[in-house]
Each structure stands twice: as structure tokens, then as C-alpha cells.
VOGU-3710 file (C-alpha; in Angstrom, 3 decimals, decimal comma):
1> maadvpfgat> -25,822/-4,745/-16,754  -24,412/-1,937/-14,662  -26,334/-1,118/-11,523  -25,942/2,620/-12,097  -24,049/5,228/-14,112  -20,309/4,427/-14,395  -18,284/5,698/-11,475  -17,014/9,213/-12,259  -19,330/9,864/-15,218  -21,379/13,046/-15,496
11> pvdtgefllg> -24,690/13,251/-17,415  -22,750/14,255/-20,530  -20,296/11,341/-20,340  -22,424/8,863/-22,254  -19,758/7,247/-24,435  -16,217/7,706/-23,128  -14,802/4,281/-24,066  -16,223/1,343/-25,963  -16,608/-1,302/-23,247  -19,465/-2,520/-21,110
21> titvtpvffe> -23,167/-2,153/-21,854  -24,698/0,338/-24,278  -28,211/1,534/-25,018  -28,699/2,285/-28,718  -31,754/4,356/-29,680  -32,554/4,496/-33,402  -34,835/7,413/-34,303  -36,391/7,197/-37,763  -37,876/10,356/-39,326  -40,975/10,258/-41,548
31> sdgsidsnte> -41,864/13,269/-43,714  -45,510/14,355/-43,643  -45,427/16,775/-46,614  -46,288/19,846/-44,559  -43,069/21,680/-45,492  -41,307/19,658/-48,209  -42,776/17,338/-50,789  -43,135/13,853/-49,382  -40,856/11,592/-51,423  -39,960/8,940/-48,840
41> dwtaqeidat> -42,163/6,661/-46,773  -40,955/4,039/-44,334  -42,355/0,598/-44,939  -42,364/-2,202/-42,390  -39,804/-4,066/-44,484  -37,515/-1,028/-44,661  -37,743/-0,544/-40,903  -36,864/-4,187/-40,320  -33,939/-4,057/-42,762  -32,507/-0,842/-41,274
51> lakiedsvqw> -32,833/-2,121/-37,717  -31,042/-5,289/-38,786  -28,174/-3,169/-40,126  -27,956/-1,286/-36,848  -27,945/-4,562/-34,901  -25,240/-5,996/-37,151  -23,149/-2,805/-37,016  -22,963/-2,724/-33,237  -22,457/-6,472/-32,981  -19,467/-6,090/-35,305
61> wadllatkts> -17,695/-4,171/-32,549  -18,568/-6,858/-30,020  -17,213/-9,544/-32,327  -14,055/-7,523/-32,965  -13,544/-7,094/-29,214  -13,718/-10,857/-28,738  -10,693/-11,203/-31,042  -8,674/-8,866/-28,807  -9,459/-9,968/-25,253  -11,342/-12,566/-23,262
71> vhtldfvvde> -11,726/-10,187/-20,317  -13,925/-7,428/-21,709  -17,311/-7,640/-23,385  -19,757/-5,418/-25,233  -23,502/-5,854/-24,835  -26,152/-3,752/-26,513  -29,757/-2,873/-25,812  -31,589/-1,455/-28,841  -34,681/0,623/-28,023  -36,860/0,381/-31,143
81> tyarnpvqtg> -39,577/2,747/-29,898  -38,772/5,584/-32,301  -37,954/3,237/-35,143  -41,130/1,184/-35,103  -43,032/4,454/-34,768  -41,107/6,951/-36,929  -41,051/10,587/-35,830  -43,154/12,867/-37,997  -41,520/15,938/-39,550  -42,527/18,474/-42,172
91> yepitrtsdt> -39,131/18,149/-43,833  -37,998/15,501/-46,282  -34,531/15,111/-44,745  -32,731/13,296/-47,560  -33,569/16,090/-50,038  -32,147/18,728/-47,722  -28,570/19,558/-46,796  -27,289/17,514/-43,869  -27,274/20,442/-41,413  -31,074/20,592/-41,621
101> fqryvgswlt> -30,990/17,800/-39,039  -30,888/20,485/-36,370  -34,463/21,449/-37,253  -36,174/18,064/-37,256  -34,011/16,623/-34,492  -34,454/19,812/-32,482  -38,225/19,667/-32,875  -38,269/16,040/-31,656  -36,111/16,891/-28,627  -38,308/19,857/-27,751
111> glgygdapsi> -41,319/17,588/-27,840  -39,577/15,319/-25,333  -39,050/18,244/-22,953  -35,440/19,131/-23,728  -36,177/22,510/-25,293  -34,418/24,402/-22,461  -31,069/22,777/-23,171  -28,456/25,249/-24,488  -27,760/23,156/-27,626  -28,899/20,087/-29,524
121> eravhlfnds> -25,726/18,321/-28,392  -26,543/18,986/-24,749  -30,151/17,919/-25,243  -29,098/14,638/-26,859  -26,647/14,032/-24,023  -29,486/14,464/-21,551  -31,698/12,137/-23,559  -28,933/9,543/-23,823  -28,266/9,808/-20,092  -31,956/9,187/-19,441
131> qrqsyqtdwa> -31,881/6,176/-21,764  -28,871/4,578/-20,097  -30,454/5,024/-16,702  -33,757/3,579/-17,905  -32,029/0,509/-19,329  -29,316/0,426/-16,635  -26,433/0,413/-19,092  -23,036/2,078/-18,927  -23,378/4,199/-22,054  -25,982/5,326/-24,598
141> ftvfvvdssn> -26,067/6,940/-28,013  -28,683/7,781/-30,627  -28,894/6,938/-34,330  -30,894/9,452/-36,365  -31,897/7,705/-39,603  -33,450/9,424/-42,612  -35,266/7,382/-45,233  -33,286/7,335/-48,503  -34,822/4,272/-50,138  -36,303/6,297/-53,039
151> dadgffadgg> -33,496/8,846/-53,368  -31,498/8,702/-56,601  -28,039/8,625/-54,981  -28,904/8,030/-51,339  -26,996/11,131/-50,168  -27,946/14,495/-48,717  -28,092/17,581/-50,913  -24,895/19,504/-51,551  -23,896/22,006/-48,867  -22,719/19,869/-45,966
161> flgafaypgg> -21,943/16,220/-45,302  -23,208/14,183/-48,203  -23,313/10,866/-46,390  -23,340/9,846/-42,745  -21,708/11,855/-39,951  -21,436/11,565/-36,180  -20,868/13,682/-33,062  -18,355/12,082/-30,699  -18,493/11,467/-26,972  -21,628/9,343/-26,674
171> lfmvipserp> -23,807/11,580/-28,811  -25,355/10,598/-32,133  -24,963/9,821/-35,803  -27,100/11,073/-38,683  -27,264/8,554/-41,515  -29,229/7,854/-44,697  -30,972/4,506/-44,358  -29,390/2,897/-47,405  -25,781/3,292/-46,319  -24,020/-0,052/-45,877
181> tstyshemgh> -23,705/-1,707/-42,479  -19,992/-0,907/-42,403  -20,873/2,819/-42,450  -22,978/2,427/-39,318  -19,992/0,724/-37,641  -17,657/3,464/-38,877  -19,864/6,192/-37,411  -20,104/4,307/-34,131  -16,320/4,498/-33,947  -16,649/8,298/-34,055
191> ifwardqypg> -19,202/8,259/-31,241  -16,510/6,655/-29,050  -13,870/9,209/-30,143  -12,147/7,501/-33,094  -10,916/9,821/-35,861  -11,287/9,434/-39,627  -8,306/7,933/-41,446  -9,146/8,509/-45,110  -7,580/11,241/-47,302  -8,917/14,708/-46,667
201> agswtdqrgy> -10,388/13,805/-43,282  -8,550/13,029/-40,063  -4,843/13,821/-39,763  -2,101/11,620/-38,329  -1,399/14,365/-35,764  -4,933/14,176/-34,365  -5,281/12,858/-30,807  -8,447/11,862/-29,045  -10,066/9,361/-26,714  -9,517/8,414/-23,086
211> ynaqnynaad> -5,745/7,979/-23,601  -5,565/10,907/-26,055  -4,212/8,364/-28,527  -2,660/9,587/-31,760  -4,213/8,798/-35,126  -1,120/7,121/-36,598  -3,020/5,262/-39,337  -4,333/8,423/-41,002  -3,696/8,663/-44,714  -1,382/11,679/-44,358
221> nptpgfvqqd> 1,169/9,970/-42,052  4,520/11,156/-43,521  6,650/8,495/-41,839  8,971/6,911/-44,465  7,708/3,458/-45,406  4,299/4,052/-43,847  1,559/1,822/-45,238  -2,019/2,226/-44,093  -3,436/-0,776/-42,259  -6,986/-2,031/-42,614
231> simrggsasv> -9,328/-0,044/-40,414  -13,041/0,584/-40,039  -12,123/4,275/-39,745  -10,842/4,431/-43,327  -13,299/5,273/-46,118  -14,909/3,510/-49,048  -13,846/-0,009/-49,932  -11,032/0,024/-47,325  -13,621/0,425/-44,563  -15,822/-2,264/-46,103
241> nafnqlvtep> -12,848/-4,631/-46,308  -12,017/-4,038/-42,641  -15,633/-4,733/-41,768  -15,721/-7,948/-43,763  -12,388/-9,138/-42,364  -13,285/-8,149/-38,772  -10,072/-6,127/-38,311  -8,992/-2,613/-37,356  -5,506/-1,305/-36,620  -4,236/-0,401/-33,105
251> salamvgwqd> -4,347/3,425/-33,148  -8,064/3,507/-33,995  -8,731/0,930/-31,296  -6,716/2,956/-28,771  -8,917/5,974/-29,491  -12,039/3,981/-28,531  -10,316/2,764/-25,357  -8,876/-0,582/-26,501  -5,274/-0,305/-25,397  -3,421/-2,955/-23,375
261> sdgdgifdva> -0,008/-1,519/-22,538  1,185/-4,427/-20,397  -0,292/-7,211/-22,536  -2,277/-8,843/-19,748  -5,555/-8,831/-21,672  -7,018/-6,013/-19,571  -7,334/-2,653/-21,280  -5,569/0,240/-19,585  -8,757/2,085/-18,646  -9,762/-0,918/-16,512
271> dvpltidaia> -6,284/-2,031/-15,463  -6,279/0,071/-12,290  -5,935/-1,730/-8,932  -8,743/-1,429/-6,446  -7,828/0,479/-3,307  -7,940/-1,048/0,155  -7,498/0,668/3,504  -7,475/-2,049/6,132  -5,713/-3,769/9,004  -5,641/-7,536/9,574
281> tfdaenqtfd> -4,776/-9,039/12,965  -5,008/-12,427/14,664  -7,316/-12,967/17,626  -5,681/-15,752/19,626  -8,613/-16,159/21,986  -11,149/-16,766/19,206  -8,671/-18,227/16,707  -9,788/-15,806/13,975  -8,166/-13,276/11,715  -9,921/-9,923/12,118
291> vtgsaavdtl> -9,930/-7,707/9,022  -11,354/-4,197/9,294  -11,398/-1,364/6,791  -12,730/-0,246/3,435  -12,190/-0,869/-0,273  -13,004/1,242/-3,334  -12,557/1,397/-7,076  -9,965/3,712/-8,578  -9,734/5,454/-11,941  -7,184/6,124/-14,634
301> anrnsagmqs> -6,816/9,842/-15,332  -8,740/10,772/-18,469  -6,337/12,493/-20,882  -8,854/13,120/-23,666  -8,152/16,367/-25,500  -11,931/16,670/-26,040  -14,943/16,148/-23,836  -15,105/16,634/-20,065  -12,010/14,633/-19,071  -14,016/12,810/-16,419
311> ditlarirel> -12,110/9,981/-14,745  -14,358/6,966/-15,222  -14,301/3,265/-14,452  -16,726/0,396/-14,915  -15,055/-1,501/-12,086  -17,049/-2,774/-9,139  -15,988/-4,427/-5,931  -17,587/-7,821/-6,368  -15,940/-9,833/-3,594  -13,567/-9,769/-0,667
321> eyrldggawq> -11,361/-12,855/-0,784  -8,932/-14,582/1,552  -6,651/-17,581/1,606  -5,043/-19,404/4,502  -1,460/-20,662/4,427  -1,218/-19,920/0,695  -4,160/-22,153/-0,223  -7,021/-21,477/-2,612  -8,783/-18,135/-2,557  -12,122/-18,211/-0,727
331> taliaddtei> -14,967/-15,689/-0,634  -15,273/-13,691/2,582  -17,935/-11,255/1,343  -19,971/-10,767/-1,835  -20,567/-7,154/-2,859  -21,528/-5,034/-5,852  -20,539/-1,446/-5,286  -17,824/1,112/-5,953  -16,978/1,477/-2,246  -17,592/-0,775/0,757
341> tfdldidaag> -16,638/-0,978/4,423  -16,157/-4,228/6,289  -15,383/-5,758/9,664  -14,800/-9,481/9,216  -13,783/-12,355/11,486  -12,233/-15,146/9,430  -11,880/-18,564/11,028  -8,162/-19,352/11,075  -8,852/-23,107/11,035  -5,419/-23,806/12,505
351> astldfraid> -3,648/-21,759/9,820  -0,737/-19,458/10,565  -1,031/-16,953/7,673  -3,777/-14,997/5,948  -3,829/-13,221/2,577  -6,714/-10,840/1,922  -7,824/-8,761/-1,071  -10,735/-7,045/-2,829  -11,527/-8,156/-6,369  -13,640/-7,254/-9,358
361> tstgitseil> -14,388/-10,741/-10,595  -15,576/-9,474/-13,995  -12,035/-8,410/-14,945  -9,830/-10,019/-12,292  -8,581/-6,622/-11,094  -7,680/-6,760/-7,408  -6,457/-4,542/-4,633  -3,061/-5,008/-3,062  -2,872/-8,211/-1,036  -2,713/-7,824/2,730
371> sastlipafs> -0,612/-10,576/4,297  -0,878/-11,227/8,032  0,247/-14,037/10,307  -0,715/-15,087/13,791  2,187/-12,951/15,027  2,479/-10,117/12,487  -0,476/-7,809/11,640  -0,979/-6,557/8,090  -1,382/-2,891/7,141  -2,471/-1,516/3,769
381> glggvyafld> -0,662/1,367/2,103  2,803/2,277/3,302  2,678/0,002/6,358  2,365/0,245/10,101  3,743/-0,350/13,573  2,557/-2,803/16,188  3,547/-2,957/19,847  3,614/-6,283/21,712  4,355/-7,446/25,229  7,740/-9,135/24,991
391> tnengrrdeg> 7,415/-11,457/27,982  10,662/-13,345/27,313  12,490/-10,128/26,369  14,077/-11,570/23,235  13,090/-8,626/21,023  10,715/-10,548/18,771  7,106/-11,587/19,051  6,623/-15,242/19,956  3,549/-17,398/20,379  1,534/-16,324/23,392
401> eslftngtln> 2,813/-12,745/23,390  -0,121/-10,394/23,008  -0,382/-6,986/21,382  0,385/-4,231/23,849  -2,765/-2,161/24,247  -1,848/0,026/27,215  0,125/2,708/25,476  0,175/5,418/22,829  2,251/5,783/19,680  2,568/9,188/18,035
411> lkrsdgssls> 4,478/9,756/14,803  6,591/12,903/14,518  9,196/14,320/12,198  12,750/13,216/12,894  13,373/16,403/14,889  10,336/15,760/17,074  8,165/18,441/15,480  4,620/17,816/14,280  3,834/16,459/10,824  3,257/18,946/8,007
421> yqafdaatlp> -0,291/20,243/8,296  -2,034/23,545/7,708  -5,725/24,323/7,807  -7,406/27,294/6,126  -11,018/27,841/7,185  -12,739/30,849/5,658  -15,280/30,876/8,482  -12,583/31,558/11,092  -10,019/33,573/9,128  -10,238/37,376/9,207
431> agnvasqggv> -11,634/39,088/6,144  -9,011/40,186/3,620  -6,085/38,688/1,786  -4,953/35,271/2,999  -1,337/35,118/4,126  0,872/32,052/3,867  0,827/29,761/6,892  3,568/27,353/7,827  5,033/27,397/4,328  1,642/26,782/2,658
441> tlsavgddtd> 0,377/29,404/0,198  -3,010/29,950/-1,449  -3,087/31,628/-4,857  -5,397/32,052/-7,838  -4,355/30,730/-11,264  -6,057/30,919/-14,647  -7,598/33,538/-16,882  -7,844/37,119/-15,591  -6,300/36,395/-12,188  -3,396/38,081/-10,443
451> gqiavrtstt> -2,723/35,445/-7,809  -4,575/37,115/-4,936  -6,781/35,024/-2,653  -8,909/36,681/0,000  -11,594/35,724/2,479  -14,804/37,600/1,730  -18,545/37,120/2,118  -19,950/35,101/-0,760  -21,920/36,954/-3,397  -23,137/33,736/-5,010
461> dlsgvsvfqf> -24,527/32,207/-1,832  -26,939/34,621/-0,172  -26,707/33,030/3,279  -23,686/35,218/4,051  -21,045/32,486/4,311  -17,380/33,418/4,113  -15,483/31,802/1,244  -12,176/32,113/-0,569  -12,259/34,505/-3,530  -9,982/35,610/-6,373
471> fdtdrgvwkd> -9,605/39,018/-7,971  -10,931/39,226/-11,550  -8,472/41,568/-13,256  -10,684/41,898/-16,341  -13,748/43,138/-14,451  -11,946/44,613/-11,459  -14,053/42,713/-8,933  -13,656/39,877/-6,452  -15,300/36,600/-7,520  -16,099/33,610/-5,361
481> afgadqqlqv> -16,791/30,775/-7,829  -13,891/28,608/-9,013  -14,199/26,697/-12,289  -11,952/25,387/-15,035  -10,891/28,909/-16,083  -10,026/30,204/-12,590  -8,647/27,733/-10,057  -7,541/27,865/-6,437  -3,954/26,657/-6,020  -2,499/25,426/-2,725
491> sgdqtvgavv> 1,258/24,861/-2,591  3,612/23,968/0,232  7,339/24,072/0,864  7,099/20,446/2,055  5,290/17,634/0,273  2,285/16,011/1,935  0,100/12,964/1,430  -3,395/14,229/2,176  -5,603/17,149/1,155  -9,213/17,756/2,218
501> vdfratdtgg> -11,426/20,421/0,626  -14,858/21,499/1,846  -16,938/23,241/-0,796  -20,419/24,505/-1,580  -22,155/23,703/-4,865  -23,656/26,383/-7,096  -26,347/26,546/-9,768  -23,842/27,415/-12,489  -23,998/24,016/-14,190  -25,620/23,895/-17,604
511> ygyesgsyar> -27,195/20,443/-17,576  -30,757/21,588/-18,067  -32,728/19,858/-15,350  -30,082/19,360/-12,701  -28,325/22,258/-11,031  -25,243/21,548/-8,984  -21,500/21,139/-9,022  -18,710/18,632/-9,325  -15,623/19,580/-7,308  -12,263/18,451/-8,627
521> veaydsagnl> -8,890/18,417/-6,853  -5,725/17,699/-8,834  -2,440/16,911/-7,051  1,024/17,525/-8,516  4,476/16,513/-7,340  7,423/18,886/-7,031  8,307/18,292/-10,708  4,852/19,357/-11,845  3,570/15,879/-12,691  -0,088/15,071/-12,095
531> iervtsplim> -0,021/12,255/-9,521  -3,593/12,074/-8,193  -6,975/13,447/-9,164  -10,292/13,174/-7,350  -13,713/14,423/-8,418  -16,791/14,591/-6,231  -20,169/13,206/-7,244  -22,781/15,757/-8,257  -23,648/17,951/-5,259  -26,894/19,847/-5,658
541> adetgrvslh> -26,801/23,652/-5,591  -26,437/25,273/-2,150  -25,447/21,972/-0,550  -21,968/21,290/0,824  -19,570/18,519/-0,066  -16,100/17,295/0,738  -13,296/15,982/-1,451  -10,465/13,993/0,149  -7,333/13,286/-1,854  -4,604/10,899/-0,743
551> hstgqiakvl> -1,140/9,967/-1,989  0,431/6,961/-0,293  4,032/8,179/-0,321  3,288/11,834/0,402  4,546/13,473/-2,797  1,891/16,202/-3,109  3,622/19,554/-3,610  0,540/21,481/-4,775  -3,113/21,024/-5,634  -5,569/22,790/-7,913
561> ifghaeteil> -9,184/23,123/-6,758  -12,065/23,965/-9,108  -15,482/23,024/-10,416  -15,450/20,206/-12,966  -17,520/19,645/-16,116  -18,634/23,223/-16,728  -19,609/23,764/-13,080  -18,246/26,102/-10,418  -17,767/25,710/-6,674  -17,353/27,899/-3,603
571> vesiqfgtes> -14,383/26,846/-1,465  -14,939/27,065/2,281  -11,985/25,272/3,875  -8,767/23,452/2,984  -6,625/21,040/4,964  -3,166/20,528/3,484  -1,184/17,676/5,030  -1,659/15,230/7,885  -2,427/16,687/11,282  -1,245/13,645/13,210
581> iaetegdgll> -0,758/9,904/12,968  -1,278/8,337/16,355  -2,527/5,090/17,842  -5,917/6,008/19,259  -7,922/2,782/19,289  -6,137/1,108/22,191  -5,243/-1,863/20,012  -1,460/-1,500/19,842  -1,597/-0,790/16,100  -0,470/2,326/14,218
591> aidglavgqy> -1,240/2,473/10,497  1,073/4,803/8,560  0,231/6,136/5,128  0,336/9,342/3,132  3,786/10,486/4,245  6,920/11,091/2,234  9,542/8,393/2,639  12,352/9,346/4,977  13,300/9,566/8,638  10,722/10,054/11,396
601> qlettadnli> 10,424/9,222/15,056  7,816/7,557/17,233  6,917/9,056/20,563  6,026/6,136/22,820  4,042/6,334/26,026  2,973/3,462/28,258  -0,143/4,143/30,266  1,289/2,107/33,129  4,794/2,472/34,602  5,333/-1,307/34,783
611> yqfssttipl> 5,584/-1,363/30,953  8,538/0,074/29,076  9,390/0,660/25,439  13,061/0,613/24,505  12,917/4,416/24,429  10,418/7,240/24,685  11,476/8,294/21,164  12,247/5,600/18,593  13,743/6,411/15,162  11,608/5,116/12,284
621> elnesmnsva> 12,461/5,037/8,589  9,485/5,132/6,249  9,954/3,494/2,887  7,824/1,706/0,338  8,823/-1,730/1,666  8,502/-1,109/5,400  5,431/-3,380/5,868  4,954/-4,121/9,591  7,407/-2,818/12,197  7,436/-4,483/15,632
631> lpviqvdspr> 7,943/-2,579/18,886  8,677/-4,843/21,893  7,473/-3,755/25,321  8,840/-5,326/28,496  7,289/-5,524/31,947  9,246/-4,250/34,970  8,515/-3,856/38,682  6,329/-0,977/39,763  8,359/1,876/41,310  6,043/1,669/44,353
641> fnqtlpgdtn> 6,453/-2,081/44,877  8,666/-3,446/47,684  10,725/-6,066/45,887  12,539/-7,101/49,089  9,440/-7,683/51,215  6,174/-7,365/49,238  3,450/-6,045/51,498  5,846/-3,985/53,605  4,432/-0,698/52,376  5,994/1,552/55,015
651> gdgmvsvrda> 9,485/0,031/54,734  9,874/-0,959/58,392  11,045/-4,465/57,508  7,852/-6,304/58,423  4,304/-6,818/57,125  1,737/-5,580/59,608  -1,686/-4,025/59,850  0,022/-0,656/59,585  0,935/-1,526/55,960  -2,743/-2,004/55,090
661> lvvindiarl> -3,493/1,323/56,755  -0,864/2,996/54,596  -2,680/1,816/51,435  -6,123/2,753/52,749  -4,935/6,221/53,741  -3,267/6,681/50,333  -6,508/5,821/48,525  -8,507/8,058/50,806  -6,267/10,992/49,857  -5,535/10,336/46,173
671> gnrtlgpdel> -8,123/7,783/45,053  -7,833/4,633/43,006  -5,389/5,323/40,163  -2,720/4,161/37,802  0,608/5,449/39,045  1,957/8,362/37,024  5,511/9,448/36,241  5,318/11,994/39,089  4,729/9,185/41,624  8,021/7,316/41,389
681> sgfdvdvnnd> 8,782/7,604/45,111  6,877/7,232/48,364  5,396/4,360/50,349  5,318/1,037/48,499  1,531/1,020/48,141  1,475/-1,042/44,909  1,449/-4,327/46,817  0,430/-6,564/43,904  2,941/-4,908/41,508  0,412/-4,042/38,787
691> gvvspidalr> 1,181/-0,308/38,552  -2,235/0,540/39,997  -3,149/1,611/43,530  -6,537/0,198/44,502  -8,299/-1,502/47,440  -6,921/-4,811/46,235  -3,468/-3,671/47,437  -4,800/-3,206/51,008  -6,622/-6,517/50,735  -3,394/-8,156/49,671
701> vinllsiart> -1,702/-7,041/52,924  -4,679/-8,169/55,017  -4,742/-11,534/53,291  -1,051/-11,954/54,012  -1,691/-11,383/57,707  -4,757/-13,617/57,764  -2,957/-16,497/56,087  0,042/-16,065/58,359  -2,189/-16,168/61,445  -3,980/-19,272/60,213
711> egeiaegesv> -0,694/-21,036/59,493  0,973/-19,915/62,729  3,391/-17,663/61,002  2,944/-14,628/63,273  6,447/-13,665/64,221  7,540/-13,535/67,808  9,477/-10,438/68,703  9,933/-7,720/71,214  6,937/-5,854/72,512  4,837/-4,208/69,801
721> ssadstmssq> 1,615/-2,222/69,828  -1,730/-3,987/69,596  -1,889/-3,245/65,861  1,531/-4,637/65,110  0,679/-8,180/64,187  3,383/-9,109/61,675  4,324/-11,768/59,192  7,690/-13,345/58,508  9,400/-12,621/55,200  9,358/-16,348/54,337
731> avddyfassa> 5,602/-16,437/54,800  5,279/-13,421/52,505  7,381/-15,127/49,862  5,292/-18,260/50,091  2,105/-16,230/49,760  3,239/-14,407/46,641  4,310/-17,710/45,114  0,790/-19,093/45,457  -1,561/-17,760/42,779  -4,542/-19,299/44,532
741> slqtasassn> -4,105/-17,206/47,661  -5,180/-13,872/46,167  -8,658/-12,685/46,978  -10,038/-10,367/44,319  -11,803/-7,104/44,902  -13,146/-4,421/42,614  -10,999/-1,322/42,382  -14,174/0,720/42,689  -15,201/-0,952/45,967  -15,353/0,839/49,277
751> plavcsvdwp> -11,797/0,554/50,684  -13,177/-0,607/54,021  -15,683/-3,056/52,565  -12,917/-5,205/51,070  -11,365/-5,739/54,487  -13,712/-8,608/55,253  -11,221/-11,081/56,683  -10,592/-12,168/60,261  -8,363/-9,647/61,983  -5,804/-10,542/64,657
761> detldssklf> -7,105/-10,510/68,193  -5,782/-7,047/68,766  -8,366/-4,317/68,170  -7,788/-1,957/65,199  -8,025/1,678/66,193  -10,347/3,131/63,533  -9,087/6,603/64,321  -5,834/5,669/62,608  -7,514/4,975/59,255  -7,523/8,595/58,030
//
């Protein structure tokens, strides 16, 4: 059973497509003679027989589903509470016209506490929602049964429906008890949006259901040569025959959600890949693949011409899986949620490649597969860039070459300008009409609007917050609540891949016991096609929420923002576009997503001057097959390193105590630091050629002198001052060739404290230190 309400469903979405788990609540009515003469009385045998028909009628759909797919299932929970204990009413329902149901059903609902609901339909939706939550199913509907066992014809009185009828969208059916089992199944088809197909009822032009499927098998289809197929949605003997033969034609099945456009056995409503936003890299030191990110379910846009058009899925992320070197898939993590985050270390076990994905094991739906190797990271979405230290300078990453983590990558447009991004924050904008910014325009669309959008103090929220408002041309006033009839449109002269909306919920929803809002953002491309749609969960009144919408290839030309499912929202801020895409984690990786394909450029910066990219600006073409782009970085000599005679910091052709003093004085003035681009010239104080000036550079000079003295390498020359002990260039070369000769010292140490070696006999004049 589902752990909670289907992802994307509101309290009134209790039967949007016929898959998953369903709570069925039969409610039997028993007349007590207080209003009408009592002609019908439920017996235990009649209750058993009617419940058996209900069980058989719903199981028929499960059996039919099994003939269509091995992926999907239907499971039912029947709550017999109100059948075993029939609901008392003063009416004798079967002797009344069918529309009398509103009285006895309404009385029952009021007794349950739903009397404040605006309609019987809304009250039943609330009851059904409560039932599905109690039994932890995906959907729920109610079967109102009136006893007709003693009635002459078993039908209602003239003046409405004579036999059974149903309200679609997870609501209810009203049915005389003696109708055949096939009628119960027929009415259940209506509850999940199927149309009638018998003469005088549904038309072939009717469309309904999650795909807004057309009712092609209706009796009035004028297509030459048309012959009606067997269907449970036909009437009379044709419906009975379909029931007995366990068949129904495709258009009726499409209306209840059973449509498999690509023939893979997975119905379209479920055949939506999971989303994954992750990076996978290889950790050479630990011999693991590190995979970090998030995964979530996604939905197919609901095109139903009736109902709430909520985008709903039963999908769950059940596992994260991986395989090494193309082997069998293995479980990395077990889950059961609609969205998860993860940070996993996967033992490489000597393998060179990793494939990684999220999966819903109940259907086999997966995310895209991330494919990484020990040398090439994997990026979800459009792709990414990785920088590496190209030690052999061959332009490609080889074994042993690490990711370059001492730099910054910043993506720009091809002309070097910033990515398309505009922010509109009502709290910081001046009061009055909102002007276009950077080619991005806000406007009002819908009934009784003239396009104007202004920033004004909210009249709905009494805390005095500033929000975006539209002008109501019918009433001549500014209004701050956006719903289905009046929407906030944001359009740009350049397409983008990301939109973020901050909103405040209101108490305008009509759900009875819950008061809040669902915010919806719809994205359209430049041709006007709906390309993405995101809806928030229910946000309680006066609380704030955020909706983030993303399109991988950046084709969003405009969005519409409004309250969904009969609710309204206050809009407080909008971000249209991507402010920046830059490497900020210090890991040498730059994930790129949500941008239109085309030409861009990377601004590259190395934090240390001894590392160089091929250029400070690198052209980059974004396309849907870019995957991972490598950026080699080479290491060069520090500009403040004496290549001819390392250690000769003052350039006098010899290594002496004076050279150590030069480093110490430099640190005393400027501090320990990484050399910057404004320090390309001056004394060669970077003695160890690491691009950093620190006490270790002074220590390096002192060690050179100490080693030279120990090995008798002090040069003989003309008279020098007492501090001019020197070292031959050959001795310097030998020292730098020996990795064991370097004494280490913390860059944060006292510059004088590191000088703890034996000095030459000559006395150092401390007055020369600073």
C-alpha cells in the first residue's frame, strides 16, 4: 500500500487514474418509515450478496488489468462499516426519484461532520480523502446502495436516472442493490473518468481522463465503417458481454489511465523517468566512487478537461543502484520516498567504470544513468566540466593525475557577459507599477485584467507585506491574490532554464477543514508549448512557500504563476533565469544544467600562479550530448623563483644568509601569502617554487647553507662580510635534487622560530632582520 497520498494529489483528487490501491466504502441506506412508507428492509443475506457483487465488480477491473500489463496492479480495500450497519433514513430511496439521494446522502455526511462543505460532491471528496488516508491507499470512492429487493422493477421513480449513476473523479455511485455486477463495474469506470458509449449517452467527441482521451467507441461515431467494440462502458447486454468476456476497447481504457504509447508495458501516466541531480567521481586514495546529489519522482502533465488537472504519480524512489564495469546492478541504498538526498562511497573493487541510477522497482522506471570512470567524472543533466592537473602535459587525463582543486571556473555568455537572470522582489521594489528589467516583463493575464502589475501592500495579508498585484478592470480595484482566473505572467526576451517563485498562502481554498494554497508555475517555450509544470504541496494559510521550476536545456520563454485547485496565492518574489554557474566547492567540478544550448565561455582562474589553464577564457559549446568536458591545467615555475640558482633570492649570484634575510623581511612586511598576479616581479622569495611565500622559504635557504657547511661546500672567494657565508651552485643543485633534505615548517610559525639550525661561525646581526 502507498505510504501516503499520491505525489501531486490534492484532497479532491481521489480517483484520477485506475491504478494502485483503492479504498471502496459501500454505504447501504435503510428506511425507517418516518417520512416514506417502509417497503424495503436489508437482510443479512441481501447485505452479503450485495457486498459480494461489489467485491466482484472491482476485482473485474483488476483481472482486466492483468490481461494488459504485468507491471501495474490494482488492489482494493473494502470498508464494510456502513454496509454491515446500514444508515438509517426517513426516505425509501428506491421509491423516490434518483436526485433524492442528495437528501439522505447529505444527512449522512452532515452527521459525519461534513455539513460545512459547499456541496455534497466536496463533502464526499473529503470523506473519500479521509478514507484513503485511514487505509493508506492511493485512491478512494464511495458506493451508495439503496435496497431494491422488493421493488417491482428495481429502478428509481421517473424524473431522473432510472438506474445506477456515478460522479466522476474519485467520487461515488448511486445504485439499486439488484443491478447486475456488470453495472457496478460500469459505474466504477465513470468514477475514474470513462464516458458512456451507448446510444443517447456519451458522444464520440467527448474527451476526459488524465490524457484527455477521446471517446472513439461511442455509438455515434460517424467514421465510415465504424463498428462498436465490446466495452464495459456500453449499455445493456453489450456491457454484460464485455464483463463476461473480460474485455474493453482501448479508448475507454485510455480514459481510465490505461494507455501505453510506446508499448513497453508501462502506462503513460507512470512512464516518466525519475529525476537525478548528482555528480559521481573517483577517489583514488580510498579507491571508491563518490556519488553525491538528490533524486525525485516526476509527473506527466495532467490534460484532463475535467477535474483539477493535478499532476500526479504513484512512483516512489525505491532504490539507488550501481554497477561496476558493466556488471550486474547492485543496491547502493534502499528508500521509499518521492525525493531523497544521498552522499555515497561505493567500493570500486578494482573496477574502472561506474554506472549509477535511481529506480522505482515496482514499475522498473529509472532515472538517467550516470556513467563515470576512474578518470572521467559523471554529471547529471546537460553535463559538466572538470579541471585536472596535467602533469605530463599531453592534454588528457591519465592515471595518477588528480582533479585540480586550486582554481575557479565561472560560466559566462559567449561575449563574456553574465548569464540571463533577473530578480523581482516586492519587498525591495518601490511601490507602483513594475517596469521591465533586463528584457524580463511582468504582466497580468486572465479575466478582467489589463496587463498591469504593481507592487502594493497586501490587502489579504494584514501583516503589511508588499506583494505583486493586478488591476481588476471589472471592479476598478487592485487585487493581490492570483488564481486560475487571474495569473501572473513573466516573460523574457531570452530563454532561461530556471524560475523560482516565493509566495504566501491564503485562506481562499474551499476544502472545508483545511485552509491553504497550492502554488502552480507553468513554463512555456517560445512557440507557446507547455514544457514544464510544477505545483507546490499544500501550504497552510499565512505561511510562505517556494516553487522552483527547472528545464534542462533552458527553453523557458515565459511562465504563468497562480494558485492551483481553487486556491489563490500572494506572490512575493520571482527569480527568472540563472544568476551564475560557478565552481564553488573547491573540487575542480562544474555542473552545467538549465541553459539553452549554444556558445558560452568559461572564465578560468587559478588560485596559485604556478598553475595555468590554456587560457583565462575558454570557449565552450553546450549541447545535449556534451557529457563531461576536461580542462587540463599545467604546472609552471613561480614568477618569484630563481630557476638559475634556487635560494639566491636577491639575485647576487650566490646563496648566503642575506637570501634568508630577504625572505624574512618580505614576510615581516607582507605576511605569509599565495603570490598574486600583481606580484610577478621582485626578489625571488619563493625558494621552494610552490607559489607561496612562507617561513619554509627562509628555512630552505638556511638548510642549504647548513648542509653546505656540513659537507664542506662553503665557497672560497674574495673577502666578504661576516654574514656572507655562501654555497656553490653545484651544492644548491644537489640539495634541490634530494627530496629528503627538506625540513618542514608550518607556514603559520614564527619566522624566526623556524631558523633552528646551526648557523655559520659568523655572528648574524639581528638589526638587519627588519
